[in-house]
N, C-alpha and C positions, 0 to 999 in steps of 0.2 A: 311161445312153443310149451304146451301142456307137458307137468312133468309130473311124472310116475314114483314115487318114493316109497323102495317096499324095506324095510326091516326083515333080515333074515330069522327065519328063528333062530333059537339055539340048539333046539335039536336038528340031525337027520329032517331032512323032507318026504314025507310020505302023501297019497294023495290027499289024506285027509287034514293035512296039516296047516293050519292058519295063519295067513302073514301079513300081519298090519303092512298097511300103508296109507301114506300121504298124495292126495291130487292136487297139484298148484298151477295155476292158469301163468303164473307169471315168474315162479319160482324164488318169492318171496313173501307168497301169504297163505294161507290154509285152506284149498276150496271146500275139501268136504277128506271125513278120515273114511278106511274099508278095513275090513278084514275080512279075509273070505281066502276057500284054498286058491293056489297059484292060477291053475287054471280058470277061475271064474272074478280073477282082479280085471276093471276097468281097463279095455285095449283103446285108448283114444288114438284114433290115425293122426299121424306121426312126433306121437308124443313120446318123449323120451323117457327112458328108463333106469333108474337110480337103485342101485343094492346100497342098504348102511349094511355094516357088518356093527352087530350089537359092542360097546365096551368090552363085555365078560367075556368074547371070544378072541382077541386082540390081546397082545406082551408087544411091549414098547422098548426099547433098546435105544442107548445113545455111542454111537462107535465115531474112532477118529481111524477112517480109512485111508490106508497105503497111500501116497503118493502115487500121483497117476492112476487112480484108479476109477475119476470117474471122467477121464478123457479123454476129450470125443465126444461127451455127452452121453447118458444116465446111459439109453438103451441105443447109441449108436452103433452100427453095421459093425458085427463081430465084439462087442463091448458088453454086451449083454453076459452070455456064458460065463467071461472071466470073472466081471462082477459077480454074478451069482457064487460061483468057486471060490471068492474073496469071502464073501458073508457067509457061509457056510465053514470055514475058516474062524471067522472071527467070533462065530455065534454058537460055536460046537459047545463048548464050556459051562452056556448061559439060559442056554435052556432045557426043558425035559426030555422031550423027544429026542427022537433025529430029525437032524435037518433035510432031509433028503423027504420027510414028512412035513416041514411047515412050506408057508407059500408068506415069501419076504415083499415087505417095500417097502422102496425108497422117500420121503421126504420131499415133496415139489422143489427145484429148484434149489437144489444143497450147493453149499461153497465149500471148496474141493478147500481151501485151510480151515474148516472150522468144523467140528463132530457133526455127524448128521443124527437122523431119529430114521429108526429101522421101526416098522411095523411087521408082527408074525399072526400067523394064526396056520390052525389046521387045514390042508391044503385038499385033502379028502371032503370036509365038511364042506367047506368053498364051493369045489368041483361040484360037489352036488348038488346043493343048491343053484348053481350057476345053469348044469343040465338042467335040472327041475322048472327053472323059469322057461328055459329056451324052449323047452319041450311043448309047454304050455304057450307057446306060442305071446310071451314076452321076456324078448334078449335083454340083456342087461350092457348099458353101454355106455356107463360108469359105474365104480366099487367105493365106498367113503367110508373110512371108522365115524363111529357114531360119536366119540369124542377126541380130541388127539392132543398132544402136550402142547401146555400152553395154548392152547385154546381159550383163552378168558377175554377181558378188556382189549379194549384197542392198543392201548401200553404195554399190552401183554400177559398183567397181574394172571393171577391166578382165581379160578373160578371153583362156585364147590353147589355140586346139586346132589339135592334131595329127592330119591323113587321111589318107583314101588308104593306098597302097603302099609297100611298102619300098621300089619302080621308082621308083613317082612320089607322094612323100608332097609334102602339100601341112600349109599355115600359115595362119590361121585368125585373129583380132586380131578382138576387140571392143572397144569402148569408149567415152570420151566423144567420141573424134576419127573414129568412123565404125566398120566394117567393111574392113579390109585381107585380101587372100588372094595371098599368095605361095609360092616353091614352095621346101619345106624343104631349105637347106643351110648350111653352114659362113658364110659371106655374110651370108643372112639371119636366122639365130640372132642373130648382133652386131650385126647392123643392129635387130634388138626388142629387143634390151637389154633381157631380162625380167627384173623384180626376183628377186632369189635365194628370197623368204620366199614368190612368190605363185604359184600354182596353173597346172601343168601338166596339161589335158585331152588326152587321146590315143587313137584307135581302138586294140582289142589291135594286128593287124598292124603297126602306125607303131609302139605303143608305148618298144621296145626302142633304137627312134631318135630320139624324143624325150629317152627321157633318156641317151642320150650323148652329144646337143647342148644340154640345159638342163642337164646335170650334178645332176638332183634325180628320182628314181623321181616317176612319171609318173601321172596317175588315169585310171582303164581305164572310157571313155564309150564306148559302142559309136552309130553311127549311128540308129541306130531310134529309141533314147532322145533325141540330138541332135534327131532331128524329133520327138519326143513332149514333149520341152521346149518346142521353135517356136510350139507350138500353146498354150501356155501363156501366151504376151504378150498384149498387146490389140490389137494388129496387127490389121488386114485390109484388106490391098489391096485387095480388090473397090471399089473410089471409082471416080466419077465415071463414063464412059460404062457399067464395070461394075456399078454400083451395082444395089442391088436396089432393088425397086419400094416404096415404106410400107408396104404389107401384107407384103410377106416379109420386110422386117428390123423389123417389129414381130413378131413370128414369130417370127424368130432373137433379136432380142434377149430375146421374155417368155421362150423354149425355152431359150437361154444363163443366162436370172436362174433358171428353177427347177430347171436341171442347176447349177446352180452350188450352189442353197439344199441341195440334196439329196446334194450330193455332196463340195464344197470341203473341206478343212478345217478355214476356219478361220468354218465354220457347225457345227461341230459341236457345239458348244455348247447351239445355237441348236437345233438337232435333237432335242438328249437334253429342253431346257427342253419345245419343243415338245409330245415324245415323253412326258411327263411329269406336264406341262397334260391334254391328251387323256388319260390315265388317271388322273390325279385325279377330271375332269369325271366316269369314264364309273364309277368306283365310287361317286361320290356321287352319279349319277342314279342307280343298284340300289340304292345305300343309301334316296335317296328314295322309291324305289318301294316296297321291302320297308315302308319305315314308311308311306308312305298303305294299303297292302293290310292290313298289321294291325291300320289305324285304320278299317279299310270293316267285315274280320272282326269287331270286336268294336261296330262299330256295328250291326254284323246279326244279333249273337250276343244283343246288350242287345234289339234288337226283337224275336227271337223268346221272350227271357223275360220282356220284357212281355206276351205275346199268352198264351204258357202258366199265368202267373201271375193275369193276367185272366181268363184262361178257361180253365180245367181240363177242359173235354171237348175243348177241342182237342190232340190229341195229336199230329200229322205236319203238320208246316209246311210248308208246300209256298211260300205267298206271303200274308208276314205280314200286310202294310199289304193287299193285298183279303179274307184270313180274319178278319182284326180289324176291319173295315167291315159284314163280314157277319156275326158275330155281337153288333157294336153296334144291326145293325137286327132281330133275332131279338130282339134284350133288351128292342129300344125295344118291340114289337112286342105282345111276350109281359106289358109293365108298361101298355101301352095309350096308350105317347106313340106320335105322327106320325115317323115316318121321313124322312129326305130322300128314299126309293124314294119315299114314299108319297104317291096321287094330290092329299090334299088342302096337303103341303109341294109338290109340286110346280107346283099352279094357285096357291099366294100368289105363287111365287118368279116365275114366266111374270109375272103379272099386276105385280108390282113394274118385275120388267124391261122390258116391253113398256105402259106404264099408257095408253098413245094409242093403242093397237091398236080395233077392236070385238069383241062377244065372240064367239065360233066360235058356227060355224051344228050342228056336233057333236065332242062329244069319243067317244077310244077311249081307255083305258088298262087297257092289258093288259100283266103280268109285269115291271112299271117303265117300260113305253114308253108316253109321252102325247101321240096323232095329235087336232091340234085343227085342223076342219076350215072350209072357206070364210076361212082368214084369207089374207093378202100374204104372197106365197112370193119376192119378190124378193130378190134378191142384197144389194140395202143395208140392207133390212130384216132378210135373216138373220143378215147378218156385226154389226150395230150389235147383235143381242140376243143369240149366240153372247158374243159382246164382254162384254156384263154378267153371263151364265149362267157362262162357262167356270170366275172366282175360285170359285163354288158349288161346282163340278165335276160342272155338265151339259154337255151339247150340245144346238144345234139346228139342223134343216141343212130343205130344202126336203122334203114330201112330196107324193103323188098327191092334189092337193084342200087342200092345207096345209102344215101344221107338227109336225116329227118330234120330240121333247124327251125326254132319258130322261139314264138318269146316266152318268156318267164317271169309272169308279175305275182310278188310273192307278197302278201297284204298285209 
């Protein structure tokens, strides 16, 4: 599924405000970068739109929540408002603005026995951008922070990013202590005291400065690559008053799960196994079909051979069972034996199947069809007689003024 990643500008949106974005076909590689007003951003059919909140627009707070605050899940019915009130009380003295003017988000999968990270940003600014993108026909499905605490390497170590331009270079550090943003200078480089063996990530325009200040080669990482990496985290800032309806959240989680199953590297082995299983089953079904067709063809050949060997005068086989029944009936007539289509046989069978019926007022027998006049032709009587005669190869149905009985030969 195509993903459009839109990095929100620091300023409030206007019709002319440019949005920087990234298009990715698989969520892991940059397909192309874009810079355009919201109304001119590419809108591929079925694309997921992810908004990235710049690091300068977020503040991070580590809180120990009261016991029971996360009981039943972060956004369990009835728990959202209570949890928001708890955060307002705990952060009241830690933020510069009124808590009512801020939007909060809790880290994904918080543990009840450990402090949790809380992200805070200006609510009016975020609401304005979400409304502008929705009005432009680009509704946001997910909101992620550009950098998160502990967004370092796989072991959870810190990471150092050098961004901006040579005239306005910026240092951003992430780690267990949070996210730190500072202008790049000799003083801030010394303050960071970055370990000599640790990696320094830098945008191409400031790579030389990063190598100068930290005396080591810098690993190049463009801004689009950093934004794309931000979408790989489990964060979603759309919480509390920005949270989705239950149905939308369910669809989003299902979509994310399906997308992960089809694209995530960790599921590659499972995808191969599923494809192999489907292939084996298809081959097995085809082999079984061939076997059944061969068995059916052999059975038909055996029936044809039986017919032609028993009755050599039959040279062309069209319907072996029917031709064999007719040949047997002809043989019985030639030998003076009554066949199942003869009058005597049919009358005897009818009498055995309906012993309580009175004698018919008239009997007509023409070409294997026996008409019995003056008998009860109600549906109950016909159904009962038919059920008894069907195993012997006869059918019975109502006829004008009585019943009609004839032989039924199934192919």
